[in-house]
Each structure stands twice: as structure tokens, then as C-alpha cells.
N, C-alpha and C positions, 0 to 999 in steps of 0.2 A: 942377789938372787931376788929382792926386795924389788927389783925394777922389772923383772919377769914377769912378776905378780903383777902388776902394774899395767904392764903393757900386753897381757894376754886376752884381758877382756874387748881394750881397744881393738887388738887387733880380730878377735872374735865378730867385732860387729862393723871391721871393715871388709872382710869375708861375707858378713849377711846381709849388706846391698847387693840389693836384687840387678846386679847388670847383664843377665843372661838375656839374649834374643828370643824372641818365642819357637817355640820347635817348628821344623822343617825350615829354618833359616841360619845362616850365620851371623855373626854379629858383622856389621857396617857395610851390610850387603844388601840392606831395604833402601829404596828411595828416601830422601828427608821428608818427604809428607807422607807416606807409610809409615816411620819413623813417628812422627809427629802423633799422628793418628791411631797408631797400637794400643792396645789396650791389653798389656800383661797381665796386670792385677787377677791374684785370686779373691773370690767373695768369702770370707768364713762366717759363720751364722753359728759358731760352738759356742760361742758368750752372750749369745743373746740373753738381754734380761738381766747381766750382771750391771752394779753400781758402778758408775763414772770412779777410776781411781781419786784421791785426793790428795795428789803430787802436784807440786808448787811449779808456776814458771815464769818469766817474769819478762817487762818489757826493756827494752835498752836502760833504762833509768834504774833498775833495779824493782819495781813494784811488781809486786806477785798477786799472782790471781789460782785460782784451780778452776778446772770445769764446772762446779756448784756455782759458781761466781754468775753461772751462765741460765740459770735455772729456768724452764718456761718460754725457751726457743730449744731447737732441734742446733744439735753443736756437730759440725763437722771435724774432727784434731787430727791433721796430719801431719806425722813422725817424720824427719828428713833431715838433711844434714848436706852444709856445704858442698861436703865435696863426694856426694852419692851423687853419681850424673841421674838416674833416674828419676831421683826425687829431685833435681835442677829440671826437668825436664816436664816436669807435670807443672809447675809452678805456675805459667803463667795460664793455665788451664782453671788451676785453684784461682788466684788471682780473679779471671774472667767470671767463676761463679758466685765468690764474695760479690763481685758487681750486681752479677744478675738477680741473688738471691738476696741482697740489703735487708731486713729487718725481717726476715723471714728465717733464715740461716744463719748460724755462726760460723764461722772460718775461721777454725784457729790451726796456723801453720808454726808448732813448737821445733825448733829446733834441737837436734841431738849433739850439736858442736860442741867439744872439750872448752872451745875461746869465749862462745857464748856472743854476746854481742858484737866482738869486735871482727868477726868475721861475717859474722848474719846481716848487722846495718850496712855496711858498705856492700853487700849483695843484692841485698835493697834497695837501694840508691843506686846501683845503677842499673838495675831492672824496670827501676820506673814503677814499683807495684806501690798502692795507696789503698786497697780494701782490702790487702791482709799485713797484718801487723808482724813485725819482727821478733815476734815470742821467741825465748831461750829457756831450756832446764840442762844445763853444762852437767847437772849430776847424774842425767841417763838415768833416772830414775822410772820415767812410761819403758821405755828399750827393756829395762833390762827385769823391771815389775809386771811389765806384760807380756814380756817374750817375744817381743817383738823387733824382727827385719826392719832395715830402710828400704825403700819408704814403706810405712804402713798406715790406713786413714782409717777414721773410726767414725763412724755415729751414731750419737748419741741422741736420743729421741727428749721429750717436754721434761721430764723425770730424770734424765738423769743416766736412764739405762740404755747398756748396748742395744743397739740392731744390728749390728754387722762391721765385721772387718774387713778392709782389703788389702792383702801381700801385693807389694808391687806397685808398680804405676799405673795410673787410667789417665783417659782423658775425662777432665770432670764436666764438660760442657757439650759432652757427647750424649747418644742417646741412651746407652747403657747408663752410665752415670743418673743418668734422667730418673728412669725407672727405677736406680737404688733407692734415690732420695727420696723419691715421694714413701717409701718407705716407712719415713720418719713420724707421719702422721699430721 
């Protein structure tokens, strides 16, 4: 019985991963270029003005940080996992965004993998990411505390207040993302 209680939240997270194709299109029928540029995320402004949570996340060496450590600049927090296909698909666009906005916007990709760095670090090494860091939070406080499915990306302003969140994947180098990111002020 105890193992069932432990597995139920994990099953809910796997089921919550946004793997659906955009409406009117069957999964895996779009061309690779169309799939790469498709925006399937939905913008949610219902939490606008809420303070960023004080949940800790850590680097591969276990050094802990919170979103408050980035006060003074807008912060884009991406909640993802190595096993989530839409999450993995958008990671290169987050890398490109972090390079382009370096010094103006902090892009935090916080893995919600139960294995933490053991899965995240090899993924980052293989992908060759250098502008985003392999943060992880294996206690799943972000997804459970914020009621977030994966992927979810949240923009916080300079004061640590939520501007909006996007549930689902997005091309973070595209025009729609530029318009949304301009709202950080």
C-alpha cells in the first residue's frame, strides 16, 4: 500500500506532461520544422502579482538557491524534466534565449527529475548547453506547490512578482516569446 501512495504522485506527473499535439493535427504528423517552431503553450495571467515561492533548487554540487537570489532582474523559471518530450524540445530555445538576454534576464531551467543531477548533468553535457545551468529540485516542490504540469515557464519581474506563466512548450526565440518577455519591464 505504501508503494502505491509513493507511485501515485509520480504517475500524475507523468500523465501531466504536455505531450498533446496542437488541435487539428495528429501527433507525429507535422514536419520536423513545423514541430520545432510550433507554440503549444497557453499563457496564464491568473497569478499575476504573486510573490515567487521560496523553494530551494540546487546546482550539481548541491549548492542551493532560491528565486529571491536573483532579485533586481527579471527571472524566467522553466520547470522541466529529462523524461518530458515537450520539455526537451524547448530546451535549445531556452539556451538561445539565455545567450541573447545575458545580463538582462536570468533563465533558470529547474529539472523536476527525481534523480536530480544524475539525469540532468549528462543531458546538459550531451546537448552542449553553456548559457543555462543544470539546476534541479528533486523534491518536486515547484510542480506540486504551484500546481504546475511540465513544462511550465514562469516570468517573475525585478521584484520577484509573477507576470505570467506558460503551460506547455514554446519557442523562446520566436516573436510571441519576445512580446511576452517585454512585459517583464
